[in-house]
C-alpha positions in Angstrom: 115.5 153.6 102.1 112.3 152.7 100.3 111.6 156.3 99.7 115.0 156.8 98.0 114.3 153.7 95.8 110.9 155.2 94.8 112.6 158.5 94.0 114.6 156.6 91.3 111.4 156.6 89.3 111.8 160.4 88.9 114.9 159.6 86.7 112.6 158.0 84.1 111.3 161.5 83.1 113.0 162.0 79.8 112.1 165.6 79.7 114.6 166.1 82.5 117.1 163.3 82.1 118.9 161.6 79.2 119.8 157.9 79.4 120.2 154.9 77.3 118.6 151.4 77.7 122.1 150.2 78.6 122.5 152.7 81.4 119.1 151.7 82.8 120.1 148.0 82.7 123.4 148.8 84.5 121.6 150.9 87.1 119.2 148.1 88.0 121.8 145.4 87.7 123.9 147.2 90.4 120.9 147.6 92.6 119.9 144.0 92.2 123.4 142.9 93.0 123.5 144.9 96.2 120.1 143.5 97.3 121.3 140.0 96.6 124.4 140.5 98.7 122.4 142.1 101.5 119.8 139.2 101.4 122.6 136.6 101.6 123.9 138.3 104.7 120.6 137.9 106.4 120.3 134.2 105.3 123.9 133.6 106.6 123.1 135.1 110.0 119.9 133.0 110.4 122.0 129.8 109.6 124.5 130.8 112.2 121.9 131.1 114.9 120.7 127.6 114.6 121.5 125.3 117.5 122.1 121.7 116.5 122.3 118.9 119.0 
């Protein structure tokens, strides 16, 4: 997964790809939203595991 994220950097080569600043912002906003969602799932599970007396 981290390798695939690192490969996104290849898209920054404007000799091979065309993109606008808006498209870059949308790309990273979508990635950040998914990461936030994933992180919240881990936080939610750790709260479920707590045993309270």
